C-alpha positions as CSV (number, residue, x, y, z in Angstrom):
1,X,-11.2,-6.2,-190.8
2,X,-13.1,-2.9,-191.1
3,X,-12.5,0.1,-189.0
4,X,-16.0,0.1,-187.7
5,X,-15.4,-1.8,-184.4
6,X,-12.4,0.4,-183.6
7,X,-14.7,3.5,-183.7
8,X,-17.0,2.0,-181.1
9,X,-14.3,1.5,-178.5
10,X,-13.3,4.1,-176.0
11,X,-9.5,4.5,-175.4
12,X,-9.8,2.5,-172.2
13,X,-11.6,-0.3,-174.0
14,X,-9.2,-0.3,-176.9
15,X,-6.2,-0.6,-174.6
16,X,-7.9,-3.3,-172.6
17,X,-8.6,-5.2,-175.8
18,X,-5.0,-5.0,-176.9
19,X,-3.8,-6.3,-173.5
20,X,-6.4,-9.1,-173.6
21,X,-5.1,-10.2,-177.0
22,X,-1.6,-10.2,-175.6
23,X,-2.6,-12.3,-172.6
24,X,-4.4,-14.8,-174.9
25,X,-1.1,-14.9,-177.0
26,X,0.8,-15.6,-173.8
27,X,-1.3,-18.7,-173.2
28,X,0.2,-20.4,-176.3
29,X,3.5,-18.7,-176.9
30,X,6.5,-17.2,-175.0
31,X,6.3,-13.5,-174.4
32,X,9.4,-12.8,-176.6
33,X,7.5,-14.1,-179.7
34,X,4.9,-11.3,-179.4
35,X,6.0,-8.6,-181.8
36,X,4.2,-5.3,-182.4
37,X,3.3,-6.5,-185.9
38,X,1.8,-9.7,-184.5
39,X,-0.3,-7.8,-181.9
40,X,-1.4,-5.3,-184.5
41,X,-2.4,-8.1,-186.9
42,X,-4.4,-10.0,-184.3
43,X,-6.2,-6.8,-183.2
44,X,-6.8,-5.6,-186.8
45,X,-5.1,-2.3,-186.1
46,X,-2.0,-0.4,-187.2
47,X,1.4,-0.4,-185.6
48,X,0.9,3.3,-185.0
49,X,-2.2,2.6,-182.9
50,X,-0.3,0.2,-180.7
51,X,2.3,2.8,-180.0
52,X,-0.4,5.3,-179.3
53,X,-1.5,3.2,-176.3
54,X,1.9,1.9,-175.3
55,X,5.2,3.8,-175.3
56,X,7.2,0.8,-176.5
57,X,7.3,-2.9,-177.0
58,X,8.4,-3.1,-173.3
59,X,5.3,-1.1,-172.4
60,X,3.2,-3.7,-174.1
61,X,5.0,-6.5,-172.4
62,X,4.6,-4.8,-169.0
63,X,0.9,-4.4,-169.4
64,X,0.4,-8.0,-170.6
65,X,2.5,-9.5,-167.8
66,X,0.9,-7.3,-165.1
67,X,-2.6,-8.4,-166.2
68,X,-1.7,-12.0,-166.3
69,X,0.0,-11.8,-162.9
70,X,-2.9,-10.0,-161.4
71,X,-5.3,-12.7,-162.6
72,X,-3.3,-15.3,-160.7
73,X,-3.1,-13.1,-157.6
74,X,-6.8,-12.5,-157.6
75,X,-7.7,-16.1,-158.2
76,X,-5.5,-17.1,-155.2
77,X,-6.3,-14.4,-152.8
78,X,-6.4,-15.9,-149.3
79,X,-9.8,-16.3,-147.7
80,X,-9.6,-14.3,-144.5
81,X,-12.4,-16.1,-142.8
82,X,-10.4,-19.4,-142.7
83,X,-8.0,-20.4,-140.0
84,X,-4.3,-20.0,-141.0
85,X,-3.7,-23.7,-141.9
86,X,-6.9,-24.0,-143.8
87,X,-6.2,-20.7,-145.5
88,X,-2.8,-21.9,-146.8
89,X,-4.3,-25.2,-147.9
90,X,-7.2,-23.6,-149.7
91,X,-4.9,-21.0,-151.4
92,X,-2.6,-23.7,-152.6
93,X,-5.5,-25.7,-154.0
94,X,-6.8,-22.7,-155.9
95,X,-3.3,-21.9,-157.2
96,X,-3.0,-25.5,-158.5
97,X,-6.4,-25.2,-160.1
98,X,-5.4,-21.9,-161.8
99,X,-2.2,-23.4,-163.1
100,X,-4.0,-26.4,-164.5
101,X,-6.7,-24.2,-166.2
102,X,-4.2,-21.6,-167.4
103,X,-1.1,-23.7,-167.8
104,X,0.2,-21.9,-170.9
105,X,-0.1,-18.5,-169.3
106,X,1.5,-19.7,-166.1
107,X,4.4,-21.4,-167.9
108,X,5.0,-18.3,-170.0
109,X,5.0,-16.1,-166.9
110,X,7.5,-18.2,-165.0
111,X,9.6,-19.7,-167.7
112,X,9.4,-17.1,-170.5
113,X,9.6,-14.0,-168.4
114,X,12.7,-15.2,-166.6
115,X,14.7,-14.4,-169.6
116,X,12.9,-11.1,-170.4
117,X,13.6,-7.5,-169.6
118,X,14.4,-6.6,-166.0
119,X,11.3,-4.4,-165.6
120,X,9.1,-7.3,-166.8
121,X,10.8,-9.8,-164.5
122,X,10.2,-7.3,-161.7
123,X,6.5,-7.6,-162.2
124,X,6.6,-11.3,-161.6
125,X,8.9,-10.8,-158.7
126,X,6.3,-8.5,-157.0
127,X,3.9,-11.4,-157.0
128,X,6.4,-13.7,-155.3
129,X,6.9,-11.0,-152.6
130,X,3.2,-10.7,-152.1
131,X,2.7,-14.5,-151.9
132,X,5.6,-14.8,-149.4
133,X,4.0,-12.0,-147.3
134,X,0.7,-13.8,-147.4
135,X,2.4,-16.9,-146.0
136,X,4.3,-14.9,-143.4
137,X,1.0,-13.6,-142.1
138,X,-0.4,-17.1,-141.8
139,X,2.6,-18.5,-140.0
140,X,3.0,-15.6,-137.6
141,X,-0.7,-16.1,-136.7
142,X,0.3,-19.7,-135.9
143,X,2.9,-18.4,-133.5
144,X,6.1,-18.4,-135.6
145,X,8.4,-15.5,-135.0
146,X,8.8,-13.0,-137.9
147,X,12.6,-13.4,-138.5
148,X,14.9,-12.8,-141.4
149,X,15.3,-16.5,-141.7
150,X,11.6,-17.1,-142.0
151,X,11.2,-14.3,-144.6
152,X,14.1,-15.7,-146.7
153,X,12.7,-19.3,-146.4
154,X,9.2,-18.3,-147.5
155,X,10.4,-16.3,-150.4
156,X,12.6,-19.2,-151.6
157,X,9.7,-21.6,-151.1
158,X,7.4,-19.5,-153.3
159,X,10.0,-19.8,-156.2
160,X,10.3,-23.6,-155.4
161,X,6.5,-23.9,-155.6
162,X,6.4,-22.3,-159.0
163,X,8.9,-24.8,-160.4
164,X,7.1,-27.6,-158.7
165,X,3.7,-26.6,-160.2
166,X,5.3,-26.4,-163.6
167,X,6.8,-29.8,-163.3
168,X,4.0,-31.7,-161.6
169,X,0.8,-29.9,-162.8
170,X,1.8,-28.6,-166.2
171,X,4.2,-31.2,-167.4
172,X,3.2,-34.4,-165.6
173,X,-0.5,-33.6,-164.9
174,X,-0.3,-34.8,-161.3
175,X,-3.3,-34.8,-159.0
176,X,-3.9,-31.3,-157.4
177,X,-4.5,-32.7,-153.9
178,X,-1.3,-34.8,-154.0
179,X,0.7,-31.9,-155.2
180,X,-0.7,-29.6,-152.5
181,X,0.1,-32.2,-149.8
182,X,3.7,-32.4,-151.0
183,X,4.0,-28.6,-151.1
184,X,2.6,-28.3,-147.5
185,X,5.1,-30.8,-146.3
186,X,8.0,-28.9,-147.8
187,X,6.5,-25.7,-146.5
188,X,6.5,-27.1,-142.9
189,X,10.1,-28.2,-143.4
190,X,11.4,-24.8,-144.4
191,X,9.4,-23.0,-141.7
192,X,10.9,-25.5,-139.1
193,X,14.4,-24.9,-140.5
194,X,13.9,-21.1,-140.2
195,X,12.8,-21.5,-136.6
196,X,16.1,-23.2,-135.8
197,X,18.2,-20.7,-137.7
198,X,20.7,-18.6,-135.6
199,X,20.2,-15.3,-137.5
């Protein structure tokens, strides 16, 4: 590859390009297989240029995982105009669709990042916290009390949902509507259990 394309990119564009290449890699491979040499080769740049934009390999990983995570969060952002129940259903359907369309990326985020560096895992954990908060808002609108039990239950349910989507959507290619119906039933169960908790 010639150096001509590189001269046409601003620093922001070059950094975005490197991150996009990393996200594309994530769709087909675990994050820990992405080396600086691999990223440099795919981008047609030198190792030194990679380190010019990122302080370390961990910096590269953080940027890639953050971008992939934010894509999921954006695609599944709740629609405020919907009533709470419809909002949860609609959000779950869109998450299932995202997982089906980007199964490699989702699998790498959930399965691959789990064994990665703590700061990279924390990026994925932030999305779990946000999704649990989104659910909390919907269920408090429905009249449920905001209790420690409900918060714990919703946070655990988000992790359960990730595993369920991996197993049913990614591995078994189950129908989205059937998976969402199952998830909604389990969600109602944990919310009901939280309402009965004595803490």
